[in-house]
C-alpha positions as CSV (number, residue, x, y, z in Angstrom):
1,M,-0.1,0.1,-0.2
2,Y,1.5,3.5,-0.9
3,P,1.3,6.6,1.5
4,A,-1.6,8.4,1.1
5,T,1.0,11.1,-0.3
6,S,1.2,9.9,-3.1
7,D,-2.3,10.0,-3.7
8,T,-3.3,13.3,-6.5
9,R,-6.2,14.7,-4.7
10,N,-4.6,14.5,-0.6
11,Q,-1.9,16.8,-2.2
12,A,-2.7,20.4,-1.7
13,A,-3.3,22.6,-5.0
14,M,-0.5,24.4,-6.6
15,N,0.5,27.4,-8.1
16,F,2.2,26.8,-12.1
17,T,4.1,29.2,-15.3
18,L,3.9,28.0,-17.6
19,A,7.4,29.9,-20.2
20,V,6.7,28.8,-23.6
21,Y,9.6,29.4,-25.5
22,A,9.3,27.8,-28.5
23,A,7.0,28.6,-31.5
24,P,3.6,26.1,-31.7
25,H,5.2,24.1,-34.7
26,A,9.1,24.2,-34.9
27,S,9.8,21.0,-32.3
28,Q,6.6,19.0,-29.4
29,S,8.3,21.9,-27.1
30,A,4.7,24.5,-27.7
31,A,2.5,21.5,-27.7
32,T,3.6,19.1,-24.7
33,A,3.6,22.7,-22.4
34,L,-0.6,23.0,-23.6
35,R,-0.8,19.2,-22.8
36,F,0.7,20.4,-19.5
37,A,-1.5,23.3,-19.1
38,Q,-4.2,21.2,-19.8
39,A,-3.2,17.9,-16.8
40,L,-2.3,20.8,-14.4
41,L,-6.5,21.7,-14.1
42,R,-7.5,18.4,-14.3
43,Q,-5.8,17.5,-11.2
44,G,-7.3,20.7,-9.4
45,H,-3.7,22.6,-9.6
46,Q,-3.9,26.7,-10.7
47,L,-2.3,27.9,-13.6
48,Y,-1.7,32.0,-12.7
49,R,0.0,32.7,-16.6
50,V,1.2,31.0,-19.3
51,F,4.4,33.7,-20.5
52,F,5.4,33.0,-23.9
53,Y,8.5,34.2,-24.6
54,C,11.3,34.2,-28.0
55,D,9.6,31.6,-30.9
56,G,7.4,30.9,-28.0
57,V,5.2,34.6,-29.3
58,H,3.8,32.3,-32.4
59,N,1.8,30.6,-30.4
60,G,-0.4,34.0,-30.5
61,S,-0.8,34.5,-33.8
62,S,-3.9,34.5,-35.4
63,L,-2.2,33.3,-39.3
64,A,-0.5,30.4,-38.1
65,T,-1.5,27.8,-40.5
66,P,-0.6,24.2,-39.8
67,P,-1.3,22.0,-42.5
68,Q,-4.7,19.5,-42.5
69,D,-2.7,16.7,-40.8
70,E,-1.2,18.6,-37.3
71,T,-2.1,19.9,-34.8
72,D,-3.2,23.4,-34.0
73,L,-2.2,24.0,-31.3
74,L,-3.9,28.3,-31.6
75,P,-7.9,27.4,-31.2
76,A,-7.1,24.6,-27.6
77,W,-4.3,27.9,-26.2
78,Q,-8.2,29.8,-27.4
79,S,-10.2,27.8,-25.5
80,L,-8.6,26.8,-22.4
81,Q,-8.0,30.1,-21.9
82,A,-11.8,31.1,-22.0
83,E,-13.2,28.0,-20.4
84,H,-9.9,29.1,-16.9
85,G,-10.0,32.4,-17.7
86,L,-6.2,31.8,-18.1
87,D,-3.3,35.5,-18.1
88,L,-2.0,34.3,-22.1
89,V,0.8,37.0,-22.6
90,V,2.6,37.4,-24.8
91,C,6.4,39.4,-24.3
92,I,5.3,42.8,-26.4
93,A,9.4,43.0,-27.9
94,A,9.7,39.1,-28.4
95,A,6.7,40.2,-30.9
96,Q,7.1,42.7,-32.5
97,R,10.5,41.2,-33.3
98,R,8.6,38.6,-34.9
99,G,6.0,40.2,-36.1
100,V,3.0,39.5,-34.2
101,L,1.0,42.6,-33.3
102,S,-1.9,43.4,-31.4
103,E,-4.5,45.7,-33.3
104,A,-2.6,48.5,-30.4
105,E,0.5,47.6,-31.5
106,A,0.0,48.1,-35.6
107,K,-1.6,51.9,-34.7
108,R,1.0,52.6,-32.3
109,L,3.8,50.8,-35.1
110,E,2.0,51.7,-38.5
111,R,1.4,48.7,-39.9
112,P,-1.0,48.0,-42.2
113,A,-3.0,44.7,-40.1
114,A,-2.7,42.9,-36.2
115,N,-2.2,39.1,-35.9
116,L,-2.3,38.8,-32.0
117,A,-5.0,35.8,-31.4
118,P,-8.4,36.4,-29.6
119,G,-7.6,35.7,-25.6
120,F,-3.7,37.2,-25.4
121,E,-2.2,40.1,-25.0
122,L,0.4,42.0,-25.6
123,A,3.1,42.5,-22.0
124,G,6.2,43.1,-21.3
125,L,8.9,40.6,-18.5
126,G,7.2,42.4,-15.7
127,Q,4.5,40.0,-15.9
128,L,7.0,37.2,-16.3
129,A,8.7,38.5,-13.3
130,D,4.9,38.7,-11.4
131,A,4.3,35.6,-12.4
132,V,7.0,33.9,-10.6
133,A,6.7,35.6,-7.3
134,H,3.1,34.5,-7.4
135,S,3.9,30.6,-8.7
136,D,5.0,28.4,-6.2
137,R,6.4,27.1,-9.9
138,L,7.8,28.2,-13.0
139,V,7.8,25.0,-15.7
140,T,9.6,26.5,-19.3
141,F,9.5,24.6,-22.7
142,G,11.4,25.0,-24.7
143,S,14.9,26.2,-25.4
């Protein structure tokens, strides 16, 4: 018989922040982050914030269209966000470098279009620092 502490139902819920550094189809890292987030929430843990940085900002682009035989991570992130009220934050500096812009940023930078998907928001690295300060664990995906 296993001790009671091995049963996840007896463990206290933890507060997590995820940092996603990989583009959605460059590796399995972004898909793994999504599955990890889904598993955390199913097990009763809290997800304070998901922070997309470096090439991970492409997870928030509404223009990416993977082939039909590949999983489209964008609607899965959006569904998770809508269902659980998740804070999906895209690093504004990394996003600008990679052409991922909100309506406000596209207008401010005098660009012809915006492509930040609904459910995602642009913010600075301070949001990652805030998330780390308010979380029990930071888990990173990608490099």
